[in-house]
N, CA, C and O atoms as a GROMACS GRO file, in nm:
protein
  524
    1UNK      N    1  -2.105  -9.529 -11.112
    1UNK     CA    2  -2.120  -9.486 -10.974
    1UNK      C    3  -2.087  -9.337 -10.966
    1UNK      O    4  -1.982  -9.292 -11.012
    2UNK      N    5  -2.180  -9.260 -10.904
    2UNK     CA    6  -2.158  -9.116 -10.887
    2UNK      C    7  -2.075  -9.090 -10.762
    2UNK      O    8  -2.097  -9.151 -10.657
    3UNK      N    9  -1.983  -9.002 -10.775
    3UNK     CA   10  -1.901  -8.960 -10.662
    3UNK      C   11  -1.939  -8.815 -10.632
    3UNK      O   12  -1.968  -8.739 -10.724
    4UNK      N   13  -1.939  -8.776 -10.504
    4UNK     CA   14  -1.981  -8.639 -10.469
    4UNK      C   15  -1.903  -8.531 -10.540
    4UNK      O   16  -1.955  -8.421 -10.563
    5UNK      N   17  -1.780  -8.560 -10.576
    5UNK     CA   18  -1.698  -8.458 -10.642
    5UNK      C   19  -1.718  -8.454 -10.794
    5UNK      O   20  -1.662  -8.367 -10.862
    6UNK      N   21  -1.796  -8.547 -10.848
    6UNK     CA   22  -1.821  -8.547 -10.991
    6UNK      C   23  -1.933  -8.450 -11.024
    6UNK      O   24  -2.027  -8.432 -10.946
    7UNK      N   25  -1.923  -8.388 -11.139
    7UNK     CA   26  -2.023  -8.290 -11.181
    7UNK      C   27  -2.160  -8.353 -11.206
    7UNK      O   28  -2.262  -8.287 -11.188
    8UNK      N   29  -2.163  -8.479 -11.246
    8UNK     CA   30  -2.291  -8.541 -11.276
    8UNK      C   31  -2.355  -8.608 -11.154
    8UNK      O   32  -2.454  -8.680 -11.167
    9UNK      N   33  -2.298  -8.584 -11.036
    9UNK     CA   34  -2.355  -8.640 -10.913
    9UNK      C   35  -2.490  -8.575 -10.885
    9UNK      O   36  -2.510  -8.457 -10.916
   10UNK      N   37  -2.581  -8.649 -10.827
   10UNK     CA   38  -2.713  -8.599 -10.792
   10UNK      C   39  -2.702  -8.516 -10.664
   10UNK      O   40  -2.645  -8.561 -10.565
   11UNK      N   41  -2.757  -8.397 -10.669
   11UNK     CA   42  -2.756  -8.310 -10.552
   11UNK      C   43  -2.870  -8.352 -10.459
   11UNK      O   44  -2.986  -8.349 -10.501
   12UNK      N   45  -2.841  -8.392 -10.335
   12UNK     CA   46  -2.947  -8.435 -10.245
   12UNK      C   47  -3.047  -8.324 -10.212
   12UNK      O   48  -3.160  -8.353 -10.171
   13UNK      N   49  -3.007  -8.200 -10.228
   13UNK     CA   50  -3.098  -8.089 -10.202
   13UNK      C   51  -3.209  -8.080 -10.306
   13UNK      O   52  -3.313  -8.019 -10.280
   14UNK      N   53  -3.187  -8.140 -10.422
   14UNK     CA   54  -3.290  -8.137 -10.527
   14UNK      C   55  -3.415  -8.215 -10.487
   14UNK      O   56  -3.522  -8.192 -10.542
   15UNK      N   57  -3.402  -8.305 -10.392
   15UNK     CA   58  -3.516  -8.385 -10.349
   15UNK      C   59  -3.598  -8.324 -10.236
   15UNK      O   60  -3.696  -8.383 -10.192
   16UNK      N   61  -3.557  -8.208 -10.189
   16UNK     CA   62  -3.628  -8.144 -10.078
   16UNK      C   63  -3.757  -8.082 -10.129
   16UNK      O   64  -3.758  -8.011 -10.230
   17UNK      N   65  -3.865  -8.110 -10.058
   17UNK     CA   66  -3.995  -8.052 -10.093
   17UNK      C   67  -4.049  -7.975  -9.972
   17UNK      O   68  -4.023  -8.014  -9.858
   18UNK      N   69  -4.123  -7.868  -9.995
   18UNK     CA   70  -4.177  -7.791  -9.882
   18UNK      C   71  -4.281  -7.872  -9.804
   18UNK      O   72  -4.357  -7.951  -9.861
   19UNK      N   73  -4.282  -7.849  -9.673
   19UNK     CA   74  -4.382  -7.915  -9.589
   19UNK      C   75  -4.492  -7.819  -9.547
   19UNK      O   76  -4.594  -7.860  -9.491
   20UNK      N   77  -4.472  -7.690  -9.576
   20UNK     CA   78  -4.574  -7.589  -9.546
   20UNK      C   79  -4.562  -7.477  -9.647
   20UNK      O   80  -4.452  -7.445  -9.695
   21UNK      N   81  -4.675  -7.418  -9.679
   21UNK     CA   82  -4.674  -7.304  -9.771
   21UNK      C   83  -4.640  -7.177  -9.694
   21UNK      O   84  -4.644  -7.175  -9.570
   22UNK      N   85  -4.607  -7.072  -9.766
   22UNK     CA   86  -4.577  -6.945  -9.699
   22UNK      C   87  -4.700  -6.893  -9.625
   22UNK      O   88  -4.687  -6.833  -9.519
   23UNK      N   89  -4.819  -6.916  -9.679
   23UNK     CA   90  -4.942  -6.873  -9.612
   23UNK      C   91  -4.961  -6.949  -9.480
   23UNK      O   92  -5.005  -6.892  -9.380
   24UNK      N   93  -4.927  -7.077  -9.480
   24UNK     CA   94  -4.937  -7.156  -9.356
   24UNK      C   95  -4.837  -7.107  -9.251
   24UNK      O   96  -4.868  -7.104  -9.132
   25UNK      N   97  -4.719  -7.069  -9.295
   25UNK     CA   98  -4.617  -7.017  -9.203
   25UNK      C   99  -4.664  -6.886  -9.142
   25UNK      O  100  -4.649  -6.864  -9.022
   26UNK      N  101  -4.719  -6.797  -9.225
   26UNK     CA  102  -4.771  -6.669  -9.176
   26UNK      C  103  -4.882  -6.694  -9.074
   26UNK      O  104  -4.890  -6.624  -8.973
   27UNK      N  105  -4.968  -6.791  -9.100
   27UNK     CA  106  -5.076  -6.824  -9.008
   27UNK      C  107  -5.021  -6.878  -8.875
   27UNK      O  108  -5.072  -6.841  -8.769
   28UNK      N  109  -4.920  -6.962  -8.880
   28UNK     CA  110  -4.858  -7.014  -8.757
   28UNK      C  111  -4.795  -6.902  -8.675
   28UNK      O  112  -4.804  -6.902  -8.552
   29UNK      N  113  -4.732  -6.807  -8.742
   29UNK     CA  114  -4.673  -6.693  -8.673
   29UNK      C  115  -4.781  -6.614  -8.600
   29UNK      O  116  -4.763  -6.574  -8.485
   30UNK      N  117  -4.892  -6.592  -8.667
   30UNK     CA  118  -5.004  -6.519  -8.604
   30UNK      C  119  -5.057  -6.596  -8.484
   30UNK      O  120  -5.086  -6.536  -8.380
   31UNK      N  121  -5.071  -6.727  -8.495
   31UNK     CA  122  -5.118  -6.808  -8.382
   31UNK      C  123  -5.020  -6.798  -8.266
   31UNK      O  124  -5.062  -6.786  -8.150
   32UNK      N  125  -4.891  -6.804  -8.294
   32UNK     CA  126  -4.790  -6.796  -8.187
   32UNK      C  127  -4.796  -6.661  -8.118
   32UNK      O  128  -4.786  -6.653  -7.995
   33UNK      N  129  -4.813  -6.556  -8.195
   33UNK     CA  130  -4.822  -6.422  -8.135
   33UNK      C  131  -4.944  -6.407  -8.046
   33UNK      O  132  -4.946  -6.324  -7.955
   34UNK      N  133  -5.048  -6.487  -8.071
   34UNK     CA  134  -5.171  -6.480  -7.993
   34UNK      C  135  -5.161  -6.557  -7.861
   34UNK      O  136  -5.249  -6.545  -7.776
   35UNK      N  137  -5.056  -6.636  -7.844
   35UNK     CA  138  -5.038  -6.711  -7.719
   35UNK      C  139  -5.012  -6.611  -7.606
   35UNK      O  140  -4.927  -6.523  -7.619
   36UNK      N  141  -5.086  -6.626  -7.497
   36UNK     CA  142  -5.079  -6.531  -7.386
   36UNK      C  143  -4.951  -6.547  -7.305
   36UNK      O  144  -4.910  -6.658  -7.271
   37UNK      N  145  -4.888  -6.433  -7.276
   37UNK     CA  146  -4.773  -6.430  -7.186
   37UNK      C  147  -4.814  -6.341  -7.069
   37UNK      O  148  -4.827  -6.219  -7.083
   38UNK      N  149  -4.834  -6.402  -6.954
   38UNK     CA  150  -4.877  -6.328  -6.835
   38UNK      C  151  -4.766  -6.231  -6.792
   38UNK      O  152  -4.648  -6.256  -6.816
   39UNK      N  153  -4.804  -6.120  -6.729
   39UNK     CA  154  -4.703  -6.024  -6.683
   39UNK      C  155  -4.595  -6.088  -6.594
   39UNK      O  156  -4.478  -6.051  -6.602
   40UNK      N  157  -4.634  -6.182  -6.510
   40UNK     CA  158  -4.536  -6.249  -6.422
   40UNK      C  159  -4.435  -6.330  -6.505
   40UNK      O  160  -4.318  -6.339  -6.469
   41UNK      N  161  -4.481  -6.388  -6.615
   41UNK     CA  162  -4.392  -6.465  -6.703
   41UNK      C  163  -4.299  -6.369  -6.778
   41UNK      O  164  -4.181  -6.398  -6.796
   42UNK      N  165  -4.353  -6.256  -6.822
   42UNK     CA  166  -4.268  -6.154  -6.886
   42UNK      C  167  -4.159  -6.109  -6.790
   42UNK      O  168  -4.043  -6.098  -6.827
   43UNK      N  169  -4.199  -6.082  -6.664
   43UNK     CA  170  -4.102  -6.039  -6.563
   43UNK      C  171  -3.996  -6.146  -6.540
   43UNK      O  172  -3.879  -6.115  -6.518
   44UNK      N  173  -4.037  -6.272  -6.544
   44UNK     CA  174  -3.944  -6.383  -6.524
   44UNK      C  175  -3.840  -6.388  -6.636
   44UNK      O  176  -3.721  -6.403  -6.610
   45UNK      N  177  -3.885  -6.375  -6.760
   45UNK     CA  178  -3.792  -6.375  -6.874
   45UNK      C  179  -3.695  -6.258  -6.864
   45UNK      O  180  -3.576  -6.274  -6.891
   46UNK      N  181  -3.744  -6.142  -6.825
   46UNK     CA  182  -3.658  -6.025  -6.808
   46UNK      C  183  -3.560  -6.048  -6.693
   46UNK      O  184  -3.443  -6.012  -6.704
   47UNK      N  185  -3.606  -6.107  -6.585
   47UNK     CA  186  -3.519  -6.132  -6.469
   47UNK      C  187  -3.406  -6.228  -6.505
   47UNK      O  188  -3.293  -6.211  -6.458
   48UNK      N  189  -3.435  -6.328  -6.587
   48UNK     CA  190  -3.330  -6.421  -6.630
   48UNK      C  191  -3.222  -6.347  -6.709
   48UNK      O  192  -3.103  -6.365  -6.685
   49UNK      N  193  -3.265  -6.265  -6.803
   49UNK     CA  194  -3.169  -6.188  -6.882
   49UNK      C  195  -3.092  -6.091  -6.794
   49UNK      O  196  -2.970  -6.078  -6.805
   50UNK      N  197  -3.164  -6.022  -6.707
   50UNK     CA  198  -3.099  -5.923  -6.620
   50UNK      C  199  -2.996  -5.990  -6.529
   50UNK      O  200  -2.891  -5.932  -6.503
   51UNK      N  201  -3.024  -6.109  -6.481
   51UNK     CA  202  -2.932  -6.180  -6.392
   51UNK      C  203  -2.799  -6.211  -6.460
   51UNK      O  204  -2.696  -6.222  -6.394
   52UNK      N  205  -2.801  -6.225  -6.591
   52UNK     CA  206  -2.675  -6.251  -6.661
   52UNK      C  207  -2.587  -6.127  -6.665
   52UNK      O  208  -2.465  -6.138  -6.672
   53UNK      N  209  -2.648  -6.010  -6.660
   53UNK     CA  210  -2.572  -5.886  -6.674
   53UNK      C  211  -2.478  -5.860  -6.558
   53UNK      O  212  -2.377  -5.792  -6.574
   54UNK      N  213  -2.512  -5.912  -6.442
   54UNK     CA  214  -2.427  -5.890  -6.326
   54UNK      C  215  -2.339  -6.009  -6.292
   54UNK      O  216  -2.271  -6.009  -6.189
   55UNK      N  217  -2.340  -6.109  -6.376
   55UNK     CA  218  -2.265  -6.232  -6.347
   55UNK      C  219  -2.115  -6.208  -6.364
   55UNK      O  220  -2.071  -6.150  -6.463
   56UNK      N  221  -2.038  -6.252  -6.265
   56UNK     CA  222  -1.894  -6.224  -6.264
   56UNK      C  223  -1.817  -6.295  -6.376
   56UNK      O  224  -1.708  -6.251  -6.411
   57UNK      N  225  -1.871  -6.402  -6.432
   57UNK     CA  226  -1.803  -6.474  -6.539
   57UNK      C  227  -1.832  -6.418  -6.678
   57UNK      O  228  -1.780  -6.468  -6.778
   58UNK      N  229  -1.913  -6.313  -6.683
   58UNK     CA  230  -1.952  -6.258  -6.813
   58UNK      C  231  -1.897  -6.118  -6.833
   58UNK      O  232  -1.902  -6.034  -6.744
   59UNK      N  233  -1.847  -6.095  -6.950
   59UNK     CA  234  -1.807  -5.960  -6.990
   59UNK      C  235  -1.930  -5.885  -7.040
   59UNK      O  236  -1.944  -5.764  -7.018
   60UNK      N  237  -2.019  -5.957  -7.107
   60UNK     CA  238  -2.141  -5.897  -7.161
   60UNK      C  239  -2.256  -5.994  -7.140
   60UNK      O  240  -2.253  -6.107  -7.188
   61UNK      N  241  -2.359  -5.949  -7.068
   61UNK     CA  242  -2.475  -6.032  -7.042
   61UNK      C  243  -2.581  -6.016  -7.150
   61UNK      O  244  -2.559  -5.951  -7.252
   62UNK      N  245  -2.695  -6.078  -7.126
   62UNK     CA  246  -2.804  -6.076  -7.223
   62UNK      C  247  -2.870  -5.939  -7.229
   62UNK      O  248  -2.890  -5.874  -7.126
   63UNK      N  249  -2.904  -5.898  -7.348
   63UNK     CA  250  -2.968  -5.767  -7.369
   63UNK      C  251  -3.120  -5.781  -7.355
   63UNK      O  252  -3.171  -5.892  -7.345
   64UNK      N  253  -3.191  -5.668  -7.354
   64UNK     CA  254  -3.337  -5.675  -7.353
   64UNK      C  255  -3.392  -5.752  -7.474
   64UNK      O  256  -3.499  -5.813  -7.465
   65UNK      N  257  -3.320  -5.749  -7.586
   65UNK     CA  258  -3.364  -5.827  -7.703
   65UNK      C  259  -3.365  -5.976  -7.673
   65UNK      O  260  -3.444  -6.050  -7.730
   66UNK      N  261  -3.277  -6.021  -7.584
   66UNK     CA  262  -3.276  -6.163  -7.546
   66UNK      C  263  -3.405  -6.198  -7.473
   66UNK      O  264  -3.462  -6.305  -7.494
   67UNK      N  265  -3.452  -6.107  -7.388
   67UNK     CA  266  -3.579  -6.130  -7.318
   67UNK      C  267  -3.695  -6.139  -7.417
   67UNK      O  268  -3.782  -6.226  -7.405
   68UNK      N  269  -3.694  -6.050  -7.514
   68UNK     CA  270  -3.800  -6.053  -7.616
   68UNK      C  271  -3.795  -6.182  -7.697
   68UNK      O  272  -3.899  -6.243  -7.723
   69UNK      N  273  -3.676  -6.223  -7.737
   69UNK     CA  274  -3.662  -6.347  -7.813
   69UNK      C  275  -3.707  -6.466  -7.730
   69UNK      O  276  -3.773  -6.557  -7.781
   70UNK      N  277  -3.673  -6.466  -7.602
   70UNK     CA  278  -3.713  -6.576  -7.513
   70UNK      C  279  -3.866  -6.584  -7.503
   70UNK      O  280  -3.922  -6.693  -7.506
   71UNK      N  281  -3.931  -6.470  -7.491
   71UNK     CA  282  -4.077  -6.470  -7.483
   71UNK      C  283  -4.139  -6.518  -7.615
   71UNK      O  284  -4.233  -6.597  -7.614
   72UNK      N  285  -4.088  -6.470  -7.727
   72UNK     CA  286  -4.144  -6.509  -7.857
   72UNK      C  287  -4.124  -6.658  -7.883
   72UNK      O  288  -4.215  -6.726  -7.931
   73UNK      N  289  -4.006  -6.709  -7.852
   73UNK     CA  290  -3.982  -6.852  -7.871
   73UNK      C  291  -4.070  -6.935  -7.777
   73UNK      O  292  -4.118  -7.042  -7.815
   74UNK      N  293  -4.092  -6.884  -7.656
   74UNK     CA  294  -4.178  -6.955  -7.561
   74UNK      C  295  -4.323  -6.958  -7.608
   74UNK      O  296  -4.395  -7.055  -7.585
   75UNK      N  297  -4.365  -6.851  -7.674
   75UNK     CA  298  -4.500  -6.850  -7.732
   75UNK      C  299  -4.512  -6.958  -7.839
   75UNK      O  300  -4.611  -7.030  -7.844
   76UNK      N  301  -4.410  -6.970  -7.923
   76UNK     CA  302  -4.412  -7.073  -8.028
   76UNK      C  303  -4.410  -7.212  -7.966
   76UNK      O  304  -4.480  -7.301  -8.014
   77UNK      N  305  -4.329  -7.232  -7.862
   77UNK     CA  306  -4.325  -7.362  -7.795
   77UNK      C  307  -4.460  -7.395  -7.732
   77UNK      O  308  -4.507  -7.509  -7.742
   78UNK      N  309  -4.521  -7.298  -7.667
   78UNK     CA  310  -4.653  -7.321  -7.607
   78UNK      C  311  -4.753  -7.362  -7.714
   78UNK      O  312  -4.833  -7.453  -7.694
   79UNK      N  313  -4.749  -7.295  -7.828
   79UNK     CA  314  -4.838  -7.330  -7.939
   79UNK      C  315  -4.814  -7.475  -7.982
   79UNK      O  316  -4.909  -7.551  -8.001
   80UNK      N  317  -4.687  -7.512  -7.998
   80UNK     CA  318  -4.654  -7.650  -8.038
   80UNK      C  319  -4.694  -7.751  -7.930
   80UNK      O  320  -4.723  -7.867  -7.959
   81UNK      N  321  -4.696  -7.706  -7.804
   81UNK     CA  322  -4.739  -7.791  -7.693
   81UNK      C  323  -4.892  -7.796  -7.680
   81UNK      O  324  -4.945  -7.866  -7.594
   82UNK      N  325  -4.962  -7.720  -7.766
   82UNK     CA  326  -5.108  -7.719  -7.763
   82UNK      C  327  -5.166  -7.632  -7.654
   82UNK      O  328  -5.280  -7.652  -7.613
   83UNK      N  329  -5.089  -7.535  -7.606
   83UNK     CA  330  -5.136  -7.445  -7.500
   83UNK      C  331  -5.157  -7.306  -7.556
   83UNK      O  332  -5.095  -7.267  -7.655
   84UNK      N  333  -5.244  -7.231  -7.491
   84UNK     CA  334  -5.267  -7.093  -7.534
   84UNK      C  335  -5.205  -6.993  -7.436
   84UNK      O  336  -5.241  -6.875  -7.436
   85UNK      N  337  -5.112  -7.040  -7.352
   85UNK     CA  338  -5.040  -6.955  -7.258
   85UNK      C  339  -4.900  -7.013  -7.235
   85UNK      O  340  -4.878  -7.133  -7.251
   86UNK      N  341  -4.807  -6.926  -7.197
   86UNK     CA  342  -4.668  -6.965  -7.172
   86UNK      C  343  -4.652  -6.998  -7.024
   86UNK      O  344  -4.706  -6.929  -6.938
   87UNK      N  345  -4.578  -7.105  -6.996
   87UNK     CA  346  -4.550  -7.146  -6.859
   87UNK      C  347  -4.404  -7.115  -6.823
   87UNK      O  348  -4.321  -7.097  -6.912
   88UNK      N  349  -4.374  -7.109  -6.694
   88UNK     CA  350  -4.233  -7.091  -6.654
   88UNK      C  351  -4.145  -7.205  -6.705
   88UNK      O  352  -4.028  -7.182  -6.738
   89UNK      N  353  -4.199  -7.325  -6.712
   89UNK     CA  354  -4.121  -7.439  -6.761
   89UNK      C  355  -4.080  -7.421  -6.907
   89UNK      O  356  -3.971  -7.464  -6.946
   90UNK      N  357  -4.164  -7.360  -6.986
   90UNK     CA  358  -4.130  -7.334  -7.126
   90UNK      C  359  -4.021  -7.228  -7.136
   90UNK      O  360  -3.932  -7.238  -7.221
   91UNK      N  361  -4.028  -7.127  -7.051
   91UNK     CA  362  -3.922  -7.026  -7.046
   91UNK      C  363  -3.790  -7.094  -7.008
   91UNK      O  364  -3.687  -7.068  -7.071
   92UNK      N  365  -3.793  -7.180  -6.907
   92UNK     CA  366  -3.672  -7.249  -6.862
   92UNK      C  367  -3.616  -7.342  -6.970
   92UNK      O  368  -3.495  -7.350  -6.989
   93UNK      N  369  -3.705  -7.411  -7.040
   93UNK     CA  370  -3.661  -7.504  -7.145
   93UNK      C  371  -3.585  -7.432  -7.256
   93UNK      O  372  -3.492  -7.488  -7.315
   94UNK      N  373  -3.625  -7.310  -7.285
   94UNK     CA  374  -3.565  -7.236  -7.396
   94UNK      C  375  -3.457  -7.137  -7.355
   94UNK      O  376  -3.387  -7.083  -7.441
   95UNK      N  377  -3.442  -7.112  -7.226
   95UNK     CA  378  -3.348  -7.008  -7.182
   95UNK      C  379  -3.205  -7.034  -7.230
   95UNK      O  380  -3.139  -6.943  -7.279
   96UNK      N  381  -3.157  -7.157  -7.216
   96UNK     CA  382  -3.019  -7.185  -7.257
   96UNK      C  383  -3.000  -7.164  -7.407
   96UNK      O  384  -2.911  -7.089  -7.446
   97UNK      N  385  -3.081  -7.228  -7.493
   97UNK     CA  386  -3.056  -7.207  -7.637
   97UNK      C  387  -3.082  -7.064  -7.686
   97UNK      O  388  -3.022  -7.021  -7.785
   98UNK      N  389  -3.169  -6.992  -7.619
   98UNK     CA  390  -3.200  -6.856  -7.664
   98UNK      C  391  -3.100  -6.754  -7.610
   98UNK      O  392  -3.065  -6.659  -7.680
   99UNK      N  393  -3.053  -6.773  -7.488
   99UNK     CA  394  -2.968  -6.672  -7.423
   99UNK      C  395  -2.818  -6.701  -7.434
   99UNK      O  396  -2.739  -6.609  -7.458
  100UNK      N  397  -2.778  -6.827  -7.419
  100UNK     CA  398  -2.635  -6.858  -7.403
  100UNK      C  399  -2.547  -6.806  -7.517
  100UNK      O  400  -2.438  -6.755  -7.492
  101UNK      N  401  -2.593  -6.818  -7.639
  101UNK     CA  402  -2.507  -6.775  -7.751
  101UNK      C  403  -2.493  -6.623  -7.760
  101UNK      O  404  -2.410  -6.573  -7.836
  102UNK      N  405  -2.572  -6.550  -7.682
  102UNK     CA  406  -2.566  -6.404  -7.683
  102UNK      C  407  -2.467  -6.349  -7.581
  102UNK      O  408  -2.437  -6.230  -7.581
  103UNK      N  409  -2.416  -6.435  -7.496
  103UNK     CA  410  -2.329  -6.392  -7.386
  103UNK      C  411  -2.184  -6.388  -7.430
  103UNK      O  412  -2.141  -6.465  -7.515
  104UNK      N  413  -2.108  -6.296  -7.369
  104UNK     CA  414  -1.964  -6.288  -7.392
  104UNK      C  415  -1.896  -6.319  -7.259
  104UNK      O  416  -1.911  -6.247  -7.161
  105UNK      N  417  -1.821  -6.427  -7.260
  105UNK     CA  418  -1.754  -6.472  -7.138
  105UNK      C  419  -1.632  -6.385  -7.108
  105UNK      O  420  -1.567  -6.333  -7.199
  106UNK      N  421  -1.601  -6.372  -6.980
  106UNK     CA  422  -1.474  -6.313  -6.939
  106UNK      C  423  -1.365  -6.412  -6.979
  106UNK      O  424  -1.383  -6.533  -6.962
  107UNK      N  425  -1.254  -6.365  -7.031
  107UNK     CA  426  -1.150  -6.458  -7.073
  107UNK      C  427  -1.105  -6.555  -6.963
  107UNK      O  428  -1.087  -6.674  -6.989
  108UNK      N  429  -1.088  -6.504  -6.840
  108UNK     CA  430  -1.043  -6.591  -6.731
  108UNK      C  431  -1.144  -6.702  -6.705
  108UNK      O  432  -1.106  -6.816  -6.680
  109UNK      N  433  -1.273  -6.670  -6.709
  109UNK     CA  434  -1.377  -6.771  -6.687
  109UNK      C  435  -1.374  -6.874  -6.798
  109UNK      O  436  -1.386  -6.994  -6.772
  110UNK      N  437  -1.360  -6.829  -6.920
  110UNK     CA  438  -1.355  -6.920  -7.035
  110UNK      C  439  -1.234  -7.013  -7.026
  110UNK      O  440  -1.245  -7.133  -7.051
  111UNK      N  441  -1.120  -6.957  -6.990
  111UNK     CA  442  -0.998  -7.039  -6.980
  111UNK      C  443  -1.006  -7.139  -6.865
  111UNK      O  444  -0.941  -7.243  -6.868
  112UNK      N  445  -1.086  -7.107  -6.763
  112UNK     CA  446  -1.100  -7.200  -6.651
  112UNK      C  447  -1.208  -7.305  -6.677
  112UNK      O  448  -1.236  -7.388  -6.590
  113UNK      N  449  -1.269  -7.301  -6.795
  113UNK     CA  450  -1.365  -7.403  -6.833
  113UNK      C  451  -1.512  -7.366  -6.818
  113UNK      O  452  -1.599  -7.446  -6.849
  114UNK      N  453  -1.539  -7.246  -6.773
  114UNK     CA  454  -1.678  -7.201  -6.759
  114UNK      C  455  -1.737  -7.180  -6.898
  114UNK      O  456  -1.667  -7.138  -6.990
  115UNK      N  457  -1.866  -7.211  -6.913
  115UNK     CA  458  -1.934  -7.192  -7.041
  115UNK      C  459  -2.056  -7.103  -7.024
  115UNK      O  460  -2.109  -7.089  -6.914
  116UNK      N  461  -2.098  -7.043  -7.133
  116UNK     CA  462  -2.219  -6.961  -7.131
  116UNK      C  463  -2.341  -7.046  -7.096
  116UNK      O  464  -2.430  -7.000  -7.024
  117UNK      N  465  -2.345  -7.168  -7.146
  117UNK     CA  466  -2.457  -7.258  -7.113
  117UNK      C  467  -2.465  -7.279  -6.961
  117UNK      O  468  -2.574  -7.276  -6.904
  118UNK      N  469  -2.351  -7.302  -6.899
  118UNK     CA  470  -2.348  -7.324  -6.754
  118UNK      C  471  -2.393  -7.200  -6.678
  118UNK      O  472  -2.461  -7.211  -6.576
  119UNK      N  473  -2.356  -7.083  -6.728
  119UNK     CA  474  -2.398  -6.958  -6.664
  119UNK      C  475  -2.550  -6.946  -6.668
  119UNK      O  476  -2.612  -6.914  -6.567
  120UNK      N  477  -2.610  -6.972  -6.783
  120UNK     CA  478  -2.755  -6.961  -6.795
  120UNK      C  479  -2.823  -7.066  -6.707
  120UNK      O  480  -2.923  -7.036  -6.642
  121UNK      N  481  -2.770  -7.187  -6.703
  121UNK     CA  482  -2.827  -7.290  -6.616
  121UNK      C  483  -2.820  -7.248  -6.469
  121UNK      O  484  -2.913  -7.274  -6.393
  122UNK      N  485  -2.711  -7.184  -6.431
  122UNK     CA  486  -2.696  -7.133  -6.293
  122UNK      C  487  -2.799  -7.024  -6.265
  122UNK      O  488  -2.862  -7.023  -6.159
  123UNK      N  489  -2.816  -6.933  -6.361
  123UNK     CA  490  -2.912  -6.824  -6.346
  123UNK      C  491  -3.054  -6.880  -6.332
  123UNK      O  492  -3.133  -6.831  -6.251
  124UNK      N  493  -3.087  -6.982  -6.409
  124UNK     CA  494  -3.221  -7.043  -6.402
  124UNK      C  495  -3.246  -7.095  -6.261
  124UNK      O  496  -3.357  -7.083  -6.209
  125UNK      N  497  -3.144  -7.153  -6.199
  125UNK     CA  498  -3.159  -7.207  -6.064
  125UNK      C  499  -3.174  -7.098  -5.959
  125UNK      O  500  -3.238  -7.120  -5.856
  126UNK      N  501  -3.115  -6.981  -5.984
  126UNK     CA  502  -3.114  -6.874  -5.884
  126UNK      C  503  -3.235  -6.780  -5.891
  126UNK      O  504  -3.280  -6.729  -5.789
  127UNK      N  505  -3.286  -6.757  -6.011
  127UNK     CA  506  -3.396  -6.660  -6.028
  127UNK      C  507  -3.527  -6.725  -5.983
  127UNK      O  508  -3.559  -6.837  -6.021
  128UNK      N  509  -3.601  -6.650  -5.901
  128UNK     CA  510  -3.728  -6.701  -5.847
  128UNK      C  511  -3.828  -6.726  -5.962
  128UNK      O  512  -3.849  -6.642  -6.049
  129UNK      N  513  -3.888  -6.843  -5.958
  129UNK     CA  514  -3.988  -6.882  -6.059
  129UNK      C  515  -4.124  -6.830  -6.015
  129UNK      O  516  -4.163  -6.848  -5.899
  130UNK      N  517  -4.198  -6.764  -6.105
  130UNK     CA  518  -4.330  -6.715  -6.066
  130UNK      C  519  -4.425  -6.829  -6.036
  130UNK      O  520  -4.419  -6.936  -6.097
  131UNK      N  521  -4.514  -6.802  -5.942
  131UNK     CA  522  -4.611  -6.905  -5.901
  131UNK      C  523  -4.728  -6.912  -5.996
  131UNK      O  524  -4.819  -6.993  -5.976
   0.00000   0.00000   0.00000
């Protein structure tokens, strides 16, 4: 019987096989970049990031790079959803995972139980969604 700490144990990573070639990955990236982001959707992503900058529970809000990352991830999600354009719902779906980890909480807010995820969720509710 092999034990994980034994040298002759089988490494489970040895069984991993690629599911896509590097050429296929490059092609998917190109397809994602071709997904249309309307100016109103771009403005929405920027507004979400900008709204974090003035939030009283944050020491440091989302940077312009957060807006860019949100748009790029939304393009990839739209592609995976079979769409050739980004929707506000896709921006909202990705806002928390893309933005929250970039925020720096005020110590008092953190100690009182506030989280970056909650801040982004609050911002999503407050920022006007484009029609």
